[in-house]
C-alpha positions, 0 to 999 in steps of 0.5 A: 277155609272152604274154597270153590274149585273153579274147574270142577265146581266142588268145595275144597278145604285149604289153609289160607296161611299156607304159602302154597294156597293161592286163591282169588276172592270175590267182593260183591253186594248181595241180591235179595236172593243169593245161592247159599252153601246148602243150595250149591251142595244140592247141585253138586250132588247131581254130578259125579265128582269122580269124573272130574278128579281134583288131580286131573292133568293141568295145563300150566306154565313151567315151574308154576305152583298149583293154583297160581299164575307164576312162581312168585308169591304175593309178598314178592310182588308177583300176582295172578296174571296181573302184576301189582304195578301194571293193571289189566288193560280196559276193554277199550284197548285189550278185550282178551279177557272176554276171549275164549280161555285158550286165546286169553292164555296165549295173549296173556303169555305174550303180554306178561311173559308168564301164562295163567293156568288153564284147564282143558275143555274136557277138565271142566265139570258139566256143572257150569252149564247147570241152569240152577247155578247162580249166574253170579257164581258161574261168571265169577268162577269163569273170570277166575279161570280166565285169570288162571285161578284154580280156587275162588272164595265167595261169602254167599256160598262158601260159608255154612250160615246154619252153623253159628260157630262157622259163621262166627269164625268166618267173620272174625277171619274175613279180613285176613282171608281178603288180605291173603288173597292173590286178587280180589274181584269186586263185582259192581252189579249196577255199573255199565261197562260203557259208563264214563266212570270219572263223570260227576254223576257216574254209575261208578261213583253212585255204585251201591258197592261203595255204600255197604258195610262189609265192602269197606274191609274188602276194599282195604285188606287185599293188595289187589282189587280189580273192578268189574262191571255188570257185564263182567268187563274189567273196569280198572284196579284199586291202584289206577282208580285210587284217586277216584275211590278217595273222592268217593269213600274219603279213604286216604290213598295211603291206606288204600294202597298199603303205603301206611299201616292201618294203625297209623290212622286214628280210631276216629278216622277209621270209624269215619270211613264207615260212617256213610255205609249201611248194613242189613243187620245192625250188628254188622256195623260192628262186625264188619269192622273187626278187621279194620282194628285188628280185633276179635270178638264173639258175634251175637246176632240179636244183640243189636247196637250193643255190638258196636258198644262192645267193639268200642270197649275192645278198641279201648283195651287195645288202642290208647286213642281218645279219638274214640270219644271225639264224635258228634257235632263240632262247635265252640263254646259260643256256638253252643250257647247260641244254639241253646239260646235259639232252641229255647226261643224258637217255635220249633219243637225243643231239642231232646236234651239229656244223657247218653253213653260216652260211647257212640251209638253207631258209626254214623256219629263219626261222619265228620271225624276224618281229621281228628288225631291223637296228641300226647298228654304233654302236649295237652298240658302245654296248651293249657294256660295254667299257672302251675304245671301238672302231670297228665299221664296216658289214659288208662281204662279199668274194667269194674262192676260199676263200669270202665274206670278212667280219669279225665281233666275237667272244667265245670261248665254248668253256669255257661248255660244262661237259661235257668233250669236247662241243666239238672246235673253237674256239667263238665268239659272233659278235655280229650287227648286229641285235636282237629287237624284243621284247627292246629294248637286247639284242644277238643273237649266234650260236654259231659255230666254226672247225675246228681242223685249219686254224687254223694257216692264214690262212684261217679258215672260219666255220661255224654250231655247233648241233644239228640239229632232231629230235623230242624232249621236251628243250629246244631247243638254241638257236643265236641267243642274246639278250645282255642288259646283265646277260649282257654284264656277266657276261661282262665278265671276257672282254673285257679279255683279248680286247679284244672283237677283230674277227675276219676269217672266211671263210664257205665256199662250199658244200663238202659241208655240204648235205643230199645223202646223201654230205655230211658233215652227212648222214653224221652222221645215218645208221643203218648196216645192215651195215658194208663195208670198202674200200680207196681207191686212195691206200691201195693205192698206198702199200702197193704202194710198200712192196712189199706185195701187197694183198688185201681180202676181204669177208664170206661166208655163214659170216662175215657181219660179217668182213673179211680184209686180207692184206698180202704181200711176199717176207719176211713176211705181215701178215693182219688180221681185222676183225669188227664189231658194231652196238649200239643202247643206251638212252643212244646211238642207235647204236654201231659196234665194230670188232675187228682180229685182226692176225698177222705171219708170216715167209715160209719162203723168208726163214728162215735155214738154221738156223731152226726148222721152225715159222714165226715169228709175232707177233699181237695184238688191237685194238679201235675204236668210233664212235657217233652222231652220227658225227663229221667226218672232218677232226676224226678225224685221231687217231681211229685203232686203236692203233699196232702195233709190228711184230716186229724179227726179222721186219721185219729192223730196229727201229722198224717200225709199222702204223697202221690208221684207218677213215673213214666214207664213206657209209651202211654204208661205211668206208674203211680207211687202212693205213700201214706206217711206219719210225720207230726213234726214235718210240714208238707213238702212245698215246691218252690213255685208253691212258696213263691205263690204263697209269698205273692198272696201274702205281699198282696194281702199286706199291700191291700191292708196298707192301702186300706189303712191309708184310705181310711186315714183320709176318711174315705169309705173303703168298706166295699172295696176291702170287704172279702179281701185276703180270704182266698184261702177260706172255707172248709174245703182246702184246694191244692193247686200247683200246676208247675210242680216240676222238680227236674224239667223246669224248676227244681223242687226244694223245701224253701223253709219258712216263708220269707218276711216282707220284702224278701222273695223265696231264694 
C-alpha cells in the first residue's frame, strides 16, 4: 500500500501485513473537492526529497521499532501512545495533544511510560508550510506525528484513482488495511470540540460521518478508533463512546469492540447496519460492504444497482444464511389481507403491485431487519404442524444459465387474496430458515410468485411478489410474514393436500427486473405525456409475408392524438385509425383508452365486370384500455383488441381474422402487433366480458319476448312497446365495442366456449 510519510511528506510503499509496518489511518467524509494523488505529487515535486531523506536520525524511545510507539504489536495490545484499554484524555482534562511536539513527547512519556517517536524540527520537510497543501492532509499528518506515527494512509490522496486496477485493489483491500492499522483517526468535520456529545440533538449524533457508506467498515474494522472534532481536538475513542455509537448506528457493541466475530451476526443484521447510510456512487452501496462479509469481487463502476445484486450472489456462495431473503415490510397474513383490502377501496392511488427479484434492490430494504437470525432446518420442521415429518436439508444454491437453482418449502397462497383479479400468477409462501428475535417460536415466510406463462416448463423462476414503496396513508403491504403456531394451525387444512412440499425454483439472473427506465418493473410506474404507436420489424415482416404494404402515419397538427395504419394489397385495403385519450381519476392513477376505427375496402381492380360502381366496404369500431399499474408484457398475452372477422366477399374466403394488440415498451411508446390469420373453423376470440355481455343481451331479449307474450295473452296492445326490441345488433355495420378487454389487469381473457343456456351465466 502507498503510505504518506508524516515527516517528509513523500509517498512510500509498505506491505501492511509485515509485522514491522506500523501506520495510522484516516477516516473522514469527503468534501466537494479533495486533494488527489496527482495534485499532491505535483506539490511534492517542488521540494527536493534529498534534503529530507527517509533515513535521517530519528528521536525515538529505546528499543522502539521504526514507525511505532513501543515495541509491542497490535496483537499484544500495545498501541501508538494510547493503549487499547486507556484513551487519550479529553481536551478538558489533558490538552497536551495541542502542545508542541516536544512537550507532548514529555507528557506522553510521563503518563504512559513510553515515548512516541518525534522528529527534530529540522527533520520536517517545508512541504507542511506549503499553502497549496490541503489543510486536512496537513492537520492529519500533524496529528499522526504528535501521536508518534511516522506513516499515515489517507484514501483521498494515497490511491491513484486514474488507475482502475489500483482502485479495485484498494477497494477490495480496504477493510484489511483499516483492520491492520495501529489506530484510526476519525475526523468529524461537522462536530465542535465544545459540543455536549451525549445530548439528544448533539452535533456528534447528527454527524455526517455516521451516515456515509464507507465509514461503516472504517468504524468496525480497526481495533482502535479515535474521534477528533473539526478543530482536530480529541473527543473520545470507540471504546469509551461505544454506548453512544450503538445508539446512533444500531451496531452491537460486541461487534464494535471485536468481542464477537462478524460472522456470528446474521447477513440481515450486517446489512441493516448499512441501511441508513448513503454513498455518492450507487455501486459503492455494495463495494463498501465487501469487507463486512469478507468477500472479494471485481469493481465495475457504471453497473449501477447490479453491484448490490452481485454482492448478494457472492454472499449466497459463501454464507448459508437465508436471512438474505428476509427483507422488506413485516406483517402477518391478516395484516396482508387488510392492507390489500384498504388499497382496493382507498381513494389514494393503487399500490404498484407486481414481480421483482428475490434479491433486495439496495441495503435500505434491510432497515428493519436487525433482529432476524437464522435457524436450523430441523427447527423449521419442528415448528410446522405436520402429521408426517419430513427431512429439510440446508439450502444449496447452484448457478445455472436459468438462474440460481434452490429449493424452498412452500404453501400455495393465491386464494387468501379476497379480491378477484388482483393476483395473476400462482402465489406461494416460501418458508425461510430464520426467525425474528422479537417473535420467538415463529417462522418467517415470504410472498413469492411464479409467472404462469412458463409454468409448463421444468424451469420455474421465482420472483418476489409485493408492492413497491410509495408515500401513502394506508397500511404498508407486508412481504415478509410472521407465521405463529396459531397461524400455521389455521393453515393446516392446506398441509394434507400439498404435504408442504419442497419445490425447486430458479432465482433468475438480472433480466430486466431492475430500475432502469426501460425495465419491466419501471414501466409499471411511469406516467404518459402522450402516446406514440410504432410497428416492430417482426410485425412488418409478418404482414409483408401476407402480401401487405404497410404504412403507419403518426399524429399531425390537426389530430394530435391519432395514428393511421394502412395495410394494402392488390385485392383490398385495411385502414385502421387509432385514437387515444389519457384520463386520471380519483380511483386510479392514470388510464389509457385507445379506440380503433377499422375499414376494409375492396380495390377497384378486383371488382368483377358486373360489380356496382360503389366499392364494397366493411367497417367497425374497437376499444381497448389499460391503467396504472401497467402490467408485464408476458402476462398480457390475451390482452388484445377483440378479433375482427374480415368480410368473406372481400377476402375471397371465409375464416379470415385480424388481431391487434398494443404492448407497452417505455414511457409514451406502445408497439402495435397486427396479425392477419386464416382459421375457417375457429370463431373470434371473445373475452369473458364479451361473453357476459352477449349472455345479458340474450337473457334481456328472452325476457322481453316472454313479457310480450304474457301481455298478448291478456289482450293488451303491445305492438308499440315490443317493436324494434332485440334488434340491437341489426344493420349492415357491425360495431365491436369491448371496453373491458384486459386479460392480465382486471379480468383474465378466456374463450368461454358456447354461449350458456338460459339461466346459466358464463363461468
